[in-house]
C-alpha positions in Angstrom: 0.0 0.0 0.0 2.9 2.3 0.8 4.4 1.9 -2.7 1.0 2.5 -4.3 0.7 5.7 -2.4 4.2 6.7 -3.6 3.2 6.1 -7.2 0.1 8.2 -6.8 2.0 10.8 -4.9 4.6 10.9 -7.7 1.9 11.6 -10.2 0.1 14.2 -8.0 3.4 16.0 -7.3 3.8 16.7 -11.0 0.8 19.1 -10.6 2.7 21.1 -8.0 5.2 22.1 -10.6 2.7 22.8 -13.4 3.1 19.5 -15.4 0.2 17.5 -16.6 1.1 13.8 -16.6 0.2 11.6 -19.5 0.4 7.8 -19.7 1.3 8.1 -23.4 3.9 10.2 -25.2 3.1 13.1 -27.5 5.3 11.6 -30.3 5.6 8.6 -32.6 8.9 8.1 -34.4 7.5 9.9 -37.5 7.4 13.3 -35.7 10.8 13.2 -34.0 13.4 15.7 -34.9 16.9 16.4 -33.6 18.0 20.0 -33.1 21.7 20.4 -32.3 21.2 24.0 -31.1 19.2 22.6 -28.2 22.4 21.0 -26.8 24.1 22.7 -23.9 23.1 24.4 -20.6 20.3 26.8 -20.3 19.5 28.9 -17.2 16.2 30.6 -16.6 16.3 34.3 -16.1 16.3 34.9 -12.4 18.4 31.8 -11.8 17.6 28.8 -9.7 16.5 26.6 -12.6 18.6 25.2 -15.4 18.3 22.6 -18.2 21.2 20.7 -19.7 20.6 18.9 -22.9 22.9 16.0 -23.8 22.6 14.0 -27.0 21.5 10.4 -26.4 21.1 9.2 -30.0 19.7 10.6 -33.3 16.3 11.2 -31.8 16.6 11.8 -28.1 18.3 13.8 -25.4 19.1 13.4 -21.7 17.7 16.6 -20.0 19.2 17.3 -16.6 16.7 19.6 -14.9 18.3 21.4 -11.9 16.3 23.4 -9.4 17.9 24.9 -6.3 21.1 22.8 -7.0 19.1 19.5 -7.1 19.3 17.7 -10.4 16.8 15.3 -12.0 17.3 13.3 -15.2 14.8 13.0 -17.9 14.7 11.4 -21.4 13.6 14.1 -23.8 12.3 13.8 -27.3 11.8 16.9 -29.6 9.1 16.6 -32.1 7.4 18.8 -34.8 3.6 19.0 -35.0 2.4 21.4 -37.6 4.6 24.5 -37.5 5.5 24.0 -33.8 8.2 22.2 -31.9 7.3 20.3 -28.7 9.4 18.6 -26.0 8.2 15.3 -24.5 9.7 14.5 -21.2 9.8 11.3 -19.2 11.7 11.0 -15.9 14.5 8.5 -15.8 14.2 5.6 -13.3 15.1 6.9 -9.9 18.0 5.4 -7.8 15.8 4.0 -5.1 14.3 0.8 -3.8 14.5 -2.6 -5.3 12.9 -4.0 -8.5 9.6 -4.8 -6.6 9.4 -1.2 -5.4 10.3 0.2 -8.9 7.5 -1.9 -10.4 5.0 0.4 -8.7 6.4 3.6 -10.2 4.9 5.1 -13.3 7.2 7.2 -15.5 4.5 9.6 -16.9 5.1 11.8 -19.9 4.7 15.6 -20.0 5.1 17.9 -22.9 5.9 21.5 -23.6 5.7 23.8 -26.6 9.2 24.9 -27.5 10.5 28.3 -28.6 14.2 28.2 -29.5 15.7 31.4 -30.9 19.5 31.7 -31.0 20.5 31.8 -27.3 17.0 31.9 -25.8 14.9 28.8 -25.0 11.4 28.9 -23.7 9.3 25.9 -22.7 5.5 26.6 -22.5 3.6 24.0 -20.6 -0.1 23.2 -21.1 -1.9 25.2 -18.4 -3.7 22.8 -16.0 -6.3 25.4 -14.9 -7.2 26.1 -18.5 -7.6 22.4 -19.2 -9.7 21.9 -16.0 -11.9 24.6 -17.4 -12.4 22.8 -20.7 -13.4 19.6 -18.7 -15.7 21.5 -16.4 -17.5 23.2 -19.4 -17.7 20.0 -21.4 -15.5 21.4 -24.2 -13.1 18.5 -24.4 -13.4 14.7 -24.3 -9.6 14.2 -24.0 -9.3 10.9 -22.1 -8.2 11.1 -18.5 -8.5 9.3 -15.2 -9.2 11.3 -12.0 -6.7 10.5 -9.2 -8.1 12.5 -6.3 -9.9 15.8 -6.0 -9.5 17.6 -9.4 -6.1 16.0 -10.1 -5.9 13.7 -13.1 -3.6 11.9 -15.5 -4.2 12.0 -19.2 -4.9 8.6 -20.7 -5.5 9.7 -24.3 -3.6 7.9 -27.0 -0.7 9.6 -28.8 -2.9 10.3 -31.8 -5.6 12.0 -29.6 -2.9 14.0 -27.7 -1.5 15.2 -31.0 -4.9 16.2 -32.4 -5.6 18.1 -29.1 -2.2 19.9 -29.1 -2.6 20.9 -32.8 -6.0 22.4 -32.1 -4.7 24.6 -29.2 -1.0 25.1 -30.0 -1.5 28.8 -30.9 -3.8 29.5 -27.9 -1.8 31.4 -25.3 -4.3 30.5 -22.6 -3.6 26.8 -23.3 0.2 27.3 -23.6 1.1 30.4 -21.6 4.6 31.7 -22.1 7.1 30.2 -19.8 10.2 31.8 -18.5 13.1 32.5 -20.9 16.2 30.4 -20.4 19.5 31.7 -21.7 22.3 29.6 -23.2 25.3 29.3 -20.8 27.8 27.7 -23.1 
């Protein structure tokens, strides 16, 4: 029971930092792109948060997200949908517990609209309050499971997620502008 609570807590904690967890990725291999200019270290204006992108292979990166000097590793995939770039993140397996314990952890996906211009990177996350409003007003049927209260995890297929993102990619209420991160290298 303790490990089930940890898995649920892990998903719920994503909401505290503005991420919306999804059981499925936003990409298929067909949409993946590799952008060499993403490689390197980026620090958000105001400091405290940085992203380091390291090439894994021809279609993925390791992203080391550091907040208040505490790093976390993610596998990142950059994809193009329509005229926009998006970043799909999935946390790497944590260094904790044994295989039985790890079997209860769910590595959810999250995704961000990407703006990359020379030495400025901006990741715009899907706004959870905006999405809650769509659900409340019956304006979306994007599949989800409710965890507790008004917290949820998206269960929509990759195709459904892509259709949804394409419909709202230019809506700044859906994808409000995030903080600029400046290249450090």
